[in-house]
N, C-alpha and C positions, 0 to 999 in steps of 0.2 A: 457726668455730673448733673445734667438736666434730668435724667431718669431718676437718680437718687433724690434730687431736690423735689421733683414732682411727687414721688411716693411719700416722702417725709412730710411735706406741707399738707397733703391731703389726709394723712393719717394723724398728724400731730396738731393740726390747726382746727379742723372742724370736719364732721362726717360729710358735709355737703358744702361745696364751694370753698375749700380750704385755701386755694391759691388766691381767690378773689378777696378773702378776708385779709390775707397778708399783704396784698397789693394796696388795699385801703389803709393799712397801718403804715406803709412806707411812703405813700404819695405826699403827705404833709411835710415830709423831711427831705424832699428831693433837692430843694435849694441849699439847705445846710449840708447835705451829702456831697453835692457837686463842689462846694467850697473846700472840701477836704482833698481835692485832687488839683494837681498843677495843670492838667490838661483842660481845655475848654470843650465840654461835651456837647454844647448846643449845636455845633456844626456836624457832629458825628451821630448823636442819638436825639430823638425827641423824648419828651418826658415819659411817655408810655414805655418806650424801649429801655430807657434808663431804669425805670421802676422795676421792670421785669428782670433786668440784669441783676439788680440789687437783691431781689427776692430769690432768684436762682442761686446766686453766690452765697447769700446769707443762709438759705435753707440747707444747701450742701454743707456749709461749715458747721451748722448746728447738728446736722445728721452725723457728721464725723465725730463731733463731741459726744453725741448720744451713743453712737456705736462703740467708741473707745471706752466709755464708762459703763457699758453693758445695759443701758436703759432703753436701747432701741436696736435690737438685733435685726439685721437684714440677712436672713438665713439663705435666701436664694441667690444672693450676690456672692461672688468669689472674693470676699474680703479676707485675703490671706494676711498673715503678719507682715510679710515683706511689702505688700501693697499699702497696708495701713501706715507703716513706717515712712514710706515715701510720701504719702499724702500729708501726714502730720509735719513732715519737713517742709513741704510746699506751703501749707497754710500759715506758717510762721515766717515766710520770706517777706522782706520789707516791701517789695513791689507787689505783693499779693494781698495787701490788707484792704479791708473795706471798713467804712466808718462805723464806730461802735454805736452811734445813735441808731443806725439801721438795725444792727444786731439786737440792741436793746428793745426796739419796737417790735421786732419779730418774736423775741422771747415773750414779751408781754401779750402778744396776740395768740400764743400757742395754748392749746388745751393741756398739753403734756409738758411739764417743766423740763428744761435741759440743765443738768448739773454742771454749770460752767466752772464753779469752784473745784469740783472733783476732777474735771478735765485738766485744769491748770495744774492741780496737784500731780496728776499723772505725767504731764509734760515736765514739771520740775524734777520729778523722780529720775529722769534720764541724766540729770547732772550729778547724781550720787553714785558712788562706787557700789558695785554688786547689785544694782537694781534688778538685773535680769536673773539673779540667783535667788531673789526673794519672791514671796507671794505678793503680787501686785494688786490684789483685789481691794485692799484698804491702804492706800498710800498715806504717808505721814502728813497730817494736816499742819498748816501754818496758822499761827494765832491771829494773823492780820486779816481782817474782814475784807474780802475782795469787793463786796458791794459798796464799801465806802470810797472806793477809788473812782476816778473819772477818766478812764483811759481814752485815747484817741482811736484805738483799734485793738485787736487781739494781741499782737506782738507787744504793744505798749502795756497791756494788762499783765502778760507773762513777765515782761521786763520789770515792772514795779513789784510784782510778787517775788521775783527772784532776788531783787535787791533787798527786800524786806523793809520794815520800818526803820527810818534813820535813827541813829543814836541820839539820846537826849542832849548830850553835851557838844554836838557838832554844829558849827555855825555854817549856815547855807548861804553864804554870800560870796559868790565867785565873780570876779571882775570879767568884763568883756574881754575877749581875745585871749583868755587863759589857755585855750587849746592851741594857740599859735606859738606859744613859747616852747623852745626846745626842751625835751624831757631830759633831766640829768641822768647820766649813765650810772647804774649801781655797779658794785663789784660783782663778780660771778658768784654763783651759789657755793662752789668749792672754796673760793677765797674767803667767803664769809665764814664757812665752817672752820677753816684753818685759823681764822682770827678769833674764834670763840663765839661767833654768832651762829647758833644752830637753827636749822629749819624745823618747824613743828606744825603739825596739822591742827586746824582749829576744831575739827570734829564736825564741821558743817560744810555745806556747799555754797554758802552765801559769799559773794565776792566782796561784800563790805566787811567781812570778818578778817581783815588784814590788820595786824598790829605788831608792835615791837614790845617785848616784855623782858624785864631782867630775870636772870635765872633764879635769883633768890632776893629777899629783901636786903640782905647784907651787901650783895653786889650792887644793888641800886643805891644804897647809902654811900658806898665807896666810889660811885661813878665808874665801876669796872666795865670794860667793853666785853662782857660775857652775858649772853642772854639768848632770847628766842626771837626769831622772825616767824610769826605765826601766819600761815596761809591757809585758805580753805582747801579742802580736799575735793577737787573738781574732777569729774570724768571728762576727758577731752577727746572722746571718740568722735566719729565723723558727724553724728547727729547733733550733740551739744555744741560741737565746734561751729557747725553751720549756723545754729541759732545765736551763738555769741557774736559771730560776725555781723549778723543782721541787727543785733542789739546795739553794736557799735555804730552801725549806720543810723539807727534811730537816735542815738545819743548825739550824733554829729548835727542833726537838724532840730533837736529839741531845744527849747528855751528854758527848761526847768533848771534851776541853779544847782540842784543836787542830783543831777542826772548823768554823772560820768563814772558810775561805779564799775561797769564792765570795762570801759576803756582804761581806767586806772589800774585795774587788776591785770589786764593783759600787758599794759606797759611795764609794770613791775616784773611780771613773769618773764617777759621778753628780755628785759635788762639783766635778769639773773642767769640767762642761758647764753653761754659762749662756746661751749664744747660739749661733747657727749658725756663727760664726767658730771657736768652740771645737771643734765637731765637725770642721770642716775641719782644724784644727791637730792633732787627735787622729788623723785619717786620715793 
């Protein structure tokens, strides 16, 4: 990691003294950065050591973004696909996050821009079906501008982009301790289908795209229990599953009132599954 970070900061920051330039960009943010951690670093690191750690971790993360998006090839390093997959899993673990203020300062100090929005698009593409069977050079863009967000760290940015903009008619007022209430058990997916409530894919991978729709306007007018339970078509392979678990961890500690999208989706999905037939119905 230190070797990659050293080469990246020297080549992307300035032809001479790249590391020093990035350290100067980080030093004014040390107090704010330390407040992002539960641990007290004063007894473990001095300011110089902490600043160096932030630059090394930040530059390595930015190098991973640049390598994955093809804007900074490290040809002489053995960046195999398997190694990159393991790295991008690790950089989105909840316990591996570094403050976004540090990353933003490093990005501003670079001579070469890092396409963070393109990197997040590549990450979100793993949640879609068939992503490995498509040409991944130009992933589908999301209309929401990432630069208008104010994330705490990279996982928070990916989480906000994955949820997408909230619906206009949704009220974002959640009482305290809503998470402590027992979640009502739904009937199973098979029993829903037998009762006339059919499962339907939303055509997107957004966890917020859950809704119940009548099968026809006539059914809605007659209050018939025939309709669709619309769920997003999410790929739940090991990599997206790991990221979703870490998003749930983020939601558990976040104080944003509209921040429970992943937890809600997984709660509904888990309630629909009681047997193997339910899994087949969901598929």
